[in-house]
Phi, psi and omega in degrees: 000149193223125178278106183246142174066053175309144183278341177234140181266146180283131177264141177288342182282144182255148175211194179294156182297140178228162178262131179233145167262124179259105179258118186235129173264119183254127176284117183297143177079006181225173174270001185276138182210154174232136182231144170236155177247118187246137177228136178245115188300328184282351174268122178237000180229149180305320175304323177292326174293317179299316178298321175296321179291314177303315178299311180301315182289322181286321186267351180056030177217107181274093169290324171247155190046053185300133171197164182233127174269114179276086181292338179290345173275354180262029187297127171091356184225160171235150184207166179220155175266147170232138179243137174222128173265132184211161172260146176205142168274349177293153172240153190235138178287159182298157173293132174236114184288121185170217183300147182300142175278132190215061181235136181275138175226147172261119182248132180228144173233110186276179183301335181273011186057028175276122178275138170228133181226122185231129182284135176243155183296326185202163179302317179298317180289329178290322181294315180303309179302318179298312185295335180277355182280151171303149189301331182288323176285331175299322176295339175259011186240153179204000000 
């Protein structure tokens, strides 16, 4: 799976570890995905993120990590959402509503829930890097 068009741009600055919800819509039958990185300042532990995901999915009302999956934009296609709670030292710029974000990134969430986001020059190179990963790491990457 390949994260295309991240909704947030990766910042080079490092800071203290924060908890993020990585929400990814995967276009079924393809390697294309679009991810957003959501942060709630009051959630500082992974369990708080996991609880917010459980509540958001069961109540269909995201009080925390608010986002909307626009199924109406998927006419003729099917897609599904995947959620990962993860820690990261990386910072992400704010969402700017406007022209589509269309930059390829290789996104991985390790067993230790550590988020890694790496910009790649092209979608093809991103896919090549993804396929070169060991099978276990590929399963946690998109």
